[in-house]
Structure formats: structure tokens, C-alpha cells
C-alpha positions as CSV (number, residue, x, y, z in Angstrom):
1,M,-15.5,79.0,6.8
2,T,-13.2,82.0,7.1
3,E,-11.6,83.4,4.0
4,E,-8.1,82.4,5.2
5,L,-9.2,78.7,5.7
6,K,-11.1,78.7,2.4
7,Q,-8.0,80.1,0.5
8,F,-5.8,77.5,2.3
9,Q,-8.0,74.6,1.3
10,E,-8.6,75.8,-2.3
11,F,-4.8,76.5,-2.9
12,R,-3.9,73.1,-1.4
13,E,-6.4,71.2,-3.5
14,K,-5.5,73.1,-6.7
15,M,-1.8,72.7,-6.3
16,N,-2.0,69.0,-5.2
17,K,-4.0,68.4,-8.4
18,R,-1.4,70.2,-10.5
19,I,1.4,68.3,-8.8
20,L,-0.3,64.9,-9.4
21,E,-1.1,65.8,-13.0
22,S,2.6,66.3,-13.7
23,G,2.8,62.5,-14.2
24,N,5.9,62.0,-12.1
25,K,5.5,58.5,-10.6
26,E,7.8,59.1,-7.7
27,I,5.8,62.1,-6.6
28,Q,2.5,60.3,-7.1
29,R,3.8,57.4,-5.0
30,F,4.9,59.8,-2.2
31,F,1.4,61.4,-2.1
32,S,-0.2,58.0,-2.0
33,L,2.0,57.0,0.9
34,D,1.1,60.1,2.8
35,K,-2.6,59.6,2.1
36,N,-2.5,56.0,3.2
37,A,-0.5,56.6,6.3
38,Y,-3.4,58.4,8.0
39,K,-6.0,55.7,7.4
40,E,-7.4,53.5,10.1
41,G,-5.1,50.7,11.0
42,A,-3.5,49.3,14.1
43,L,-3.7,53.0,15.3
44,P,-6.9,54.9,15.0
45,A,-7.0,57.7,12.5
46,E,-7.4,60.2,15.4
47,T,-4.1,59.1,16.9
48,K,-2.4,59.3,13.5
49,E,-3.6,62.8,13.0
50,L,-2.4,63.8,16.4
51,L,1.0,62.3,15.6
52,G,1.0,64.3,12.3
53,L,0.1,67.4,14.2
54,V,2.9,67.0,16.8
55,A,5.5,66.3,14.0
56,S,4.3,69.3,12.0
57,L,4.7,71.6,15.1
58,V,8.1,70.3,15.8
59,L,9.1,70.6,12.2
60,R,7.6,74.1,12.2
61,C,5.4,73.7,9.1
62,N,2.4,75.9,9.6
63,D,0.6,74.6,6.5
64,C,1.0,71.1,7.8
65,V,-0.3,72.2,11.2
66,T,-3.4,73.8,9.6
67,Y,-4.0,70.6,7.6
68,H,-3.8,68.3,10.6
69,L,-5.9,70.6,12.7
70,I,-8.6,70.5,10.0
71,Q,-8.4,66.7,10.0
72,C,-8.5,66.5,13.8
73,A,-11.6,68.8,13.9
74,N,-13.3,66.7,11.2
75,L,-12.6,63.6,13.3
76,G,-14.2,65.2,16.3
77,L,-11.1,65.6,18.5
78,K,-11.7,67.7,21.6
79,N,-9.6,70.8,22.6
80,E,-8.1,69.0,25.6
81,Q,-6.8,66.3,23.2
82,L,-5.3,68.9,20.9
83,Y,-3.8,70.8,23.8
84,E,-2.1,67.7,25.1
85,A,-0.6,67.1,21.6
86,F,0.5,70.8,21.5
87,N,2.2,70.3,24.9
88,V,4.1,67.2,23.6
89,A,5.3,69.2,20.6
90,L,6.4,72.0,22.8
91,L,8.3,69.6,25.0
92,V,10.0,67.8,22.1
93,G,10.7,70.9,20.0
94,G,11.4,73.4,22.7
95,S,10.8,77.2,22.6
96,I,11.3,77.4,18.8
97,V,7.8,75.8,18.6
98,I,6.1,78.7,20.3
99,P,5.5,80.8,17.2
100,H,4.0,77.8,15.5
101,L,1.9,77.1,18.6
102,R,0.5,80.6,18.3
103,N,-0.4,79.9,14.8
104,A,-2.0,76.5,15.8
105,F,-4.2,78.2,18.4
106,A,-5.2,80.9,15.9
107,M,-6.1,78.3,13.2
108,L,-7.9,76.1,15.7
109,D,-10.1,79.1,16.7
110,E,-10.8,79.8,13.0
111,I,-11.6,76.2,12.3
112,Q,-13.9,75.9,15.2
113,S,-15.6,79.2,14.4
114,S,-16.2,78.1,10.9
115,Q,-17.7,74.8,12.0
116,K,-20.3,76.7,14.1
117,T,-21.7,78.5,11.1
């Protein structure tokens, strides 16, 4: 795992733990909704992660893009599937998505490189 990915995951886990330990019920409920939204259901988890990836690109959230790419990789999605999702995001979001698409390709390369080792 690259240092950047390791730092991303460690920071995310640390801060999510801190946030949840705050005891705020509304925040805890939101985090629970988010977690449960991506579970298997009428739509497969893979489809839900691709939807999250597209939405994250359109909303221009690089942290979210990285998170969903990690989940997609863990679920075994192929590059061709991810590229089609990238294309949908680009079509929906327009050229403003391009900088985040660059980030997505860079992170995908890092994720796949770290999975090989």
C-alpha cells in the first residue's frame, strides 16, 4: 500500500472513530445510514459503489472518490466498469469533473499497484 493510501485510510478511520465517539445521535444515525446504503439489497453492492463513485466525481469530492475506488477494487470491479462510471460522471458533471477524473485515475493506479504487492 502506498504511503498516500495508507495515510488516507488511517486518517479516515481515526477521524470517523473520533466523530462517532462524540456521542451526537444525529451524526451517528447519518453514519449508519451511509454504511447501510452500500450493503447488498435490490441492487448489488458493486452497483451501489459505482453509483457512489459517480456521485462523488460529480460532487467533486476527492476523498469520496478515493473511498469508493477502494471499495470498488475490494469488490473486484474491472477497469472497464470503472471507466464507464467515470464517463457517466463526466457526461453528467461536465468539464468541471476533469480535475477530479485525473485524481481518480491517479488513485486507481495507486490502489491497483498496492494490491499487486
